[in-house]
N, C-alpha and C positions, 0 to 999 in steps of 0.2 A: 504493500500499500504506500502510495507516495506521501512523503513528508508534508504535513500541513500544520504549522505551529504559529502561535501568536505570542509575542513578547511585549509586555507593557513597558515602554520607555518613560512615559510620564502620565500619571493618573490624576494630576491636579489641574489647576486653573491659573489664571493670571495672578492670583494672590500668592505671594511667596509662602512656601511651606517647608518645613524641615524634611518631610518624607515624601512629598509629591511634587514632581516636576511638571512643567507645562506639557500639554498634550502631544503625544507622539507614540506610535505603535509600529512594531516590526512584524511583518508577515513573512513567513518562509513557506514557499510552495515548491517542492523539489529543490532545484538550484536557484530559484528566483528569490531575490531579497527585496522586499517592497516596504516602503514607509507609508503609513497613514498619518498625515499631518507631521509637522516638524516644529513644534513649539520650542522656545528657548531651552537649551540644555539636552534636547532629545539626542543629538548626535554624540554627546558625551557618554551616552549609555551603550553605544555600539561596541566599544572595546570589551565590555562585559560579555558580549556574545562572540567575541573574536572576529568581528566583521569590520573591515576598513570602510571608510566613507565611500570609496570608489566601488565597493561591493554592492552598493545600493543601485538598482537599475530602473526602478519605477517609484514614483511618489504619487499618491492620491490625496488631494486636499479636500476637506469637507467644507471649508469656507475661508474667508480671508482675514479673520481677526488675528491680531499680532501673536497671541499665545498658541496659535496653531500653525503659523507660517514662517516665523522669523529665522529659524535655523536653516532655511534654505540658503541664506547668505553664507554662513560659516561652513555649511557642507560643501558648497562649490569652491569656497576659498581653500578649505582643507584639501579638497580633491586635487586642486591645482598644484599645491605646494607640499604635499605630505609624502613624497619620496617614491611614488610609483616609478616603474621603469619609464624611461623617456618616451619610448615608442607607444606606451599604453594610452588608450583613449577612454575616458569615462563617458559612456553612452547612457544618458539619463532621459527617461520618458516622464513627463509630468502630465497628470490628468486632473482637471478641475473645471469649475464653471468658466465660461468664456471670459468673464471679466478678470480672471486671474492673469491672463496674458498681459494686460496693461500693467499690473503690479510687477510681473516678471521683467518686462521691458524697462520699467523704471528702475529696478535695482541693478539691471545690467548697465544702464547708463550711468548710474550714480557710482557704482563700484568697479566699472571697467578700468583697467584690464585684469583686475585681481580675481574676478570670478568667471572669466571667460578666456578662451584661447583655443588653440589647435588641439589641445589634449582634453577638451571638454566639449561634448556634443549633446545638446539638449533638443528634445522634440516636445512640443506642447500639443496635447489633444484635448479639446473641450468636451465636457460631458453635458448632456441635455436630456436625461431620461432615456438615453439609448442603451443598448446592450453591447458591451465590449467583449469580443471573442478573442481571447488571447491564447498562447500556447499552453494547453493543458488545463485551462480554467477559463470561466467567464466572469465578467463583472457587471452586475446590474446597478443602476444608480437612479435616484429619484429625488426631487426637490423636497425639502422638509422645512419646518416652521421655525426659522431662527433669523436669517438674513436673506435677502433676495438671491444670494449666491449659495445658500446652504444646501448640502447634498449628503444623503446617506448612501452607503454602498453595501452591496452583497457580493462577496467573493464565493464562487461555487465551483467546486471540482467536478469533473465528468462523472465521478462515482457518487455524487449527491451531497457530499459534505460541504457545509457552508458556514461562512462567518459574515455576520452583519455588523456594521459599524454605523452608529446613529449620527456621529458628529454631534455638534450642539443643536438641540431642537427642543421645541415644545411637543406635547403630545399631538399627534395628527394621524389621520387615517393612512396617509402615505407611509408613515413609519410602520404601522400595523401591516400594511401590504408587503413591504420589502422584508420585514422580519418574520413573516409567516413560516412557521415550522422550521426555522433555521437550526443548525447544530449548536452554534454559539452566538449569542447576542451581546455585543459590546456596546453598552448604552450609558449615556450620561445620566447622572442623578445629582444635579448640582446643589439643590436647595431643599430644606425641610418643608413640609406642607404649610406650616404657619408662616413661612416667608417665601411664598410662591412668586417667582420672578418670571415674567412673560418671556417666552423663548427658551425655557429650560424645563427639565424634568424634576419631579418630586417623587417621594415614595408612593403617594396615591396615584400619580400618573403612570408610574412603573407598574403598579398593580393592575391597572386598566389595560395597559399595553400587553403584558404577558398573558393575561387571561384571554385576550383576543388572538394574539399571535402564536401562543404556545411554543416558544422556543424550547429546545432541549436543555439548554444551559444559559445562565445569565451572568455576565460580569459587569459590575457597576464601575463607572469611571467618571472623570471630570468632576471631582467632588470638592466643593468649597469647604473651608474650615468649619463653617457654621453647620455643615451637615455631617461632619466627620467625627462623630462622638462615640463610635463603637456600637451603636444601636441601629444602624441604617437597615440592615437586613431584617431585623425584628419589626421595623416600622412599615414593611411591605406586606400587604395581604397577599397570601399565596396559597389559595385553596387547592390548586393542582400540584403542590409540592415540587415545583420546578426548582432545581438547584440554583441558588443565587449566592454569589460571592462578591465582596468588595475587592476591586482591583487594587493592586500595589505595584509600585515601581519595580521593574525587573521580574515581575510575576510572568510565568510561562504557562501557556495553555496548549496542549496538544489536541487538535481537532480531528 
């Protein structure tokens, strides 16, 4: 059976935390090394997995908030200057909402030539609710309720195993649709119910989502300090006894 593994690089938010970095996740599918988001500090966790920055060949971005995108700059900078053989080229595919391309062109202009050159080749592919058929797996994507650019992703192997990443989002039917019967649901749970912030999930919203989508396993992430009191799982109604865990930095999940 082909390797399919998730490593949490950052399970936190823009608020600094001793234990939780900004959003970033590593997916390994066979020999593919894929990033989901790259918030500040995400690439600093790659050495724990013995993966160099130039080992990343695809990045999928859920939206354009700083705590999800900013490590693209140091990733490209490190890729250019971190001692690869001179003839080696870092081929990097970036998938995101079409508006991300403007951001990418802006950072290239601002930091050129430090993040570009003959040894870095980038290709940008916009996502718009389309199905991406890649080698050995497919990626579904769907707009969700956070910003106009916010996207949830479903990575699905040909044998049916699947990982859904919510990105930042409020409860919405689109999220139910893409999470339906997935193997692992990696879903944000930012705030407690008594401090419900529009555009984000709470325990009550998680309860509603999993009761309708019926994922096999749930990993909670993007947790603000106000919601990180050790009782998060207990505050989620779970009549179907779906396994739920609070994600932690460097946690690994085999799918």
